[in-house]
C-alpha positions in Angstrom: -30.4 -59.3 182.8 -27.2 -59.6 180.9 -27.9 -55.4 180.3 -28.4 -54.7 183.8 -25.0 -57.1 185.2 -22.8 -55.6 182.4 -24.1 -51.7 182.9 -23.5 -52.0 186.5 -20.1 -54.3 185.8 -19.3 -50.8 183.5 -19.9 -48.3 186.5 -17.7 -50.4 188.7 -15.0 -51.0 186.5 -15.0 -47.2 185.7 -15.1 -45.7 189.0 -12.5 -47.9 190.2 -10.2 -46.7 187.1 -11.2 -43.4 188.1 -10.0 -44.1 191.3 -6.7 -45.5 190.7 -5.6 -42.1 188.1 -7.0 -39.5 190.6 -7.5 -36.3 189.3 -5.8 -37.2 185.8 -8.7 -39.6 184.9 -10.9 -36.4 185.0 -9.5 -34.1 182.4 -11.8 -32.8 179.5 -10.7 -34.8 176.9 -9.6 -38.0 178.9 -10.9 -41.3 177.9 -11.4 -42.4 181.4 -14.5 -39.4 181.9 -15.9 -40.8 178.7 -16.0 -44.2 179.4 -17.5 -43.2 183.2 -20.2 -41.0 181.7 -21.0 -43.5 179.1 -21.4 -46.4 181.8 -23.2 -44.1 184.0 -25.7 -43.8 180.9 -26.5 -47.0 180.8 -28.5 -46.9 184.1 -30.9 -44.7 183.0 -31.1 -45.8 179.2 -34.5 -48.1 178.6 -35.2 -50.1 180.0 -33.7 -48.8 183.3 -31.8 -51.8 185.7 -34.0 -51.2 188.2 -36.9 -51.8 186.0 -35.3 -55.1 184.3 -34.6 -56.3 188.0 -38.2 -55.9 188.6 -39.3 -58.0 185.7 -36.6 -60.4 186.7 -38.0 -60.8 190.3 -41.7 -61.0 188.9 -40.8 -63.5 186.4 -39.3 -65.7 189.0 -42.4 -65.3 191.2 -44.5 -65.8 188.6 -46.3 -62.7 188.3 -47.4 -60.3 185.8 -45.0 -57.7 184.2 -47.3 -55.3 184.2 
């Protein structure tokens, strides 16, 4: 679950930083644009955030993971 929480927090922080910086954050070589791409990638890297949440819910209910 720590991967899921950290990944969602990273996306939220990166989105807020891009909002505060406006168009300057979207520059091709901008550090914020790279951080946002990296943060969004954490949602799709295996195991995905949705899969982690599903596993956590099943574990709490005592159901088999697969």
